[in-house]
N, C-alpha and C positions, 0 to 999 in steps of 0.2 A: 431544354434547359431556359431558353429565354421566356418562355411561356411558363415555366414554375416559377421563375424569378418576378415576373410582374404580376403573379398571383401573389406571391407573397408580400410583394411591395403594397400591394392594394388592400391586402388583409390587414396589412400595419397599419396603413394611413387611415384605413375606417375605422380600426381600434383607437386610434390617435384621436381621430375626430369625434367620435362619439364620447371619448373620455371627457373633452372639452365643452362640448356643447350643452347649451341649458336643459335643452328639451330632446334627450337623445333617441333614435329610433330603437334601438337596444342598449339598456341600462347593463353594462358590466359588473356593476354593484352586486346586482342581484345573484352572480356566481359566487358572493361570498356565503349566500344559503344553502347549507347541505340538501335541503329538499330540492332546492331548485336544479343546482349543477347536478348530483347523482342521479334525479328522475329524466333530466335532459341525456345525460351519460348510458342511461339503461337503456331509454329509447333507441339513442344513435348504436349502442352494439347489438340488440335484437334486430335493427333493419339492417342492418350491414351483414348480418350473416343470413338473415332470411332472403334478401333481395340478392344478392349473390345466388345462393339456391336456386332461387326461380329463375334467375337468367340461364343457368345451365339446364336445370331441369327441363325447361321449354325446350330445348335443342335436344334434350336425351329424349323426348318423348317424341319429337316430329323427324329427326334425321337417324338415331340410332335405334326407336321403336317401328319408326314409319307411321305414326298417326298423322292425320290431317290437322291442321291447327285448332279445327273445333273439337275435335276428339281429344288433342291434347290439353284445350281448356277444361273439358268437362273432367278430367281428371285431376286437374288441381282442386275441384270442390271439396275434399276432404282437410286440404290447409285451410279453408273458409269456414268450415262447420267446425275445427279445431281451434282456430281464431277466436269464433264468436262464443264457444265452450269456455274458453279459458278468459276472455272479457268480462261475460256473465258471471261466471263463479267466482271471478276475482273478488266481487264486492264480498260477497259471506266470508269467501277465504279472509280477505284483511282483518276483517272484524275478529277472527277466531284467532290467527296466528301472526296479524300485523303485514304493513305493508312490506317491510324490509326482507321477511322469510319469502312471501309470494316471489317476490321481485327476484330474487335469488334463487328460488325454486324453479321459476320459469327460465332463466339463464341455464341451470345446471341441466334441466330438459334437452333444451337445445344443443348444448355442447356434447349431452350423451350420446343424444340420436343421430346427430349428422355423420359421426366417425360410419354409421352402418351402412352410407352410402359407398363405403369401399367394399362391402359385400357382393354389390350388384354386378351382372354381367349386362351381355346385349342383350341378352332376352328374358330377364329377371321379369317375373309375374308381377301382374298389378296387386295381386292379394299380398305381395312382400312391400311392394312400394308404397301403397296407400297409407297403410298405417304408419309408417315412418314420414311422412308429409303431414299426415292429421297431428301428429306429436310435434312437429316442429310449428305446428300453426297454434297447437295448443299452449305451448311453452313462450311463443311470442305474446299471444292474448294476455296471457297471466303477466306478464312484464309491461305490457303498453298500457293499459287501463290504470293500475296503480301509481305507474311514473309520470303518466300524465297527469293524475290527480295530484302527484306532488310538486308538480312543477307550476299547476293553476294554483295550487294552497299555497305557495311560496312568494306570491305575488299580490298586492292589495287591491282591490276593486277598481281603482283609476287606472291600475296595468295590466287587467284580466287581458285586455288584445295582447299585449307584448308577451304573456304566458302561452296564449292561444298560438301565436305566431312562431313562437320559440319550439314547442311542440311539431309544428309543421315544417318549420326550418331544418330541425335535427333529421326527422325522417328522409325528406328530401337530400340533402347531405351525405348521410350516411349511404343511401341507397345509390347514388352516383359514384361515391370513393367506392361502395362495394363491387358495383360493376366492371369499375375500372382496374380495382386491384385484382379482385378474385377472376374476372374475366380475362385479365391479362397472364396471369399466372395460369389459368386453365388451357388457353392456347398455347402457352409457350410448352407446356408438359405434351400436350396433343401435338403439337409439330414434331417434339422430340420423340415421341412414342412413334409417331408415324412411319419415321425412318424411310426405307429403301421402298416401301411400298408404291411412291409416287414417282419414283427415278425414272421410270419409261416416259412420263409425260414432257408436252414442250416447257418450256422454261416458266413461260407466263402462265400455264395451266397448273404447274407442279407448284409455284409459288401459293395461285389462288388456293389449291388443296389444303397446302400447310397452315393455311390462314383461317379456313373456315370448315367443319365437317359436313355443312350442307353443300359447299362448293364440290368436296370431295364426293357426296353421294350425287349431285349430278354430273359432274365429270363422269364416275362409274358409267352411266347411261349411254355415254357415246362410246364406250370402250367395247372392244369383243367380250365375249362372256366370260372366258376364262379372265382376261385381265379386270376385267369389272367387278368379277366377284374377289379376287384378292384386293383391291383398291377398297371396297365397300367393307368389307371383313375388317380389312385394318383400320380404316377410317371409325368404324363404329366402336370397334375393340380400343382403338387409342383415347378417342373422346371418353368411352367410359370410364379408362383408370384415370384418365384427366380430373372429371367431374369428381371423383371421389377424392382423389389429393388435395386438389385447389379448396373442396368444401371445408379441410381440415384448418384454413386459416380464420374462416368463421368459428368453426369449433372451438378454435382455441381463445379466439377473442372473446366468446362469450363467458368462458372459463375465466379468463383474468378478470371479465366485467364483472363475475359473480363473485372475486373475491373481495373485489375493489368493492362493491354495493354493502357487502357483507361486513366491511369494514367501517365504511362512512355513511351509509344512508342512513337516516334515522330510524328508531324504531317505529314511530308513530307519524300521522301527518302532520302537515300543518295546518292550520286553522280555517285555512280556505280563503278564496279571493273575494267572498262576500263578506269578509271583517275587512273594517277601514282599517285594521293596524296588522292583518297579517298573521303568521304564525310561530316567527322566531326575531332573533335579533334582527337580521336585516332588515325585515318590515318594519319594525321599530323605530329603526333609523330615520327611513325615509317617511315614516309617519310625525316624529317628532319635529318642532318648529325647527328653521333653518339657524343652526349654530348650537341647538341645544343635544344633548346626549339622550339617547331613548333611556326613558324611565326615571327622566327626571321631574 
């Protein structure tokens, strides 16, 4: 609680300081631009869902299905290919259907596909897993490219660095929060599902097994064959269930994000950071002489 209170205090202090200084690191007035704020929000939601999923899927591949780190990494390639396809295709689609529909569509894809993880079992074939992770990568790619353009298009040329930095910060912050939130829920469910399978272990080993599926798999190798099989099977099944349930957080958040973006994101992009006056009223205010209203 102390750490949370200190973090909130530091965040409030940063906002107050940035609003007072003449040359802020982050101009909070930019968030009045719907392009800027909705673009940053869409990126945050997409990365929150994707990174939490990847965090759990990495452990699923290695500890549940028994792949090496290299073999697990290879199995993530459909995510990368899907992301590239979504990002590259988004340029053409944005012209045809508009950025807002494209971003909403990407979020809906992520939200709709993620619950399919609930259907996975311990030995689910990669022929089932591969298309799911490819579709999630596709959806995130459809979101990130036009949303990044929305953020960059919402700042004038002099503030292009702020727009670029904001893209990076939203991704990193959403990723960290995703691992903290989805990871915590995932392991709370895993520990509860594991139940009595670790009851026969010494207290220290039991705590480690309940905290990590990797520790459970490792501990099983030190037990007699019958006990090892019971613990290993229970840990793998418990984690698979926990992964599917925890991922619903990301799925639900992306669905909420799709509704918000559909309501508030402008249908067309801002004029771009190459323009000295930006693309909406927020830019015009910054471009106008001090004390003069935009458009005077």
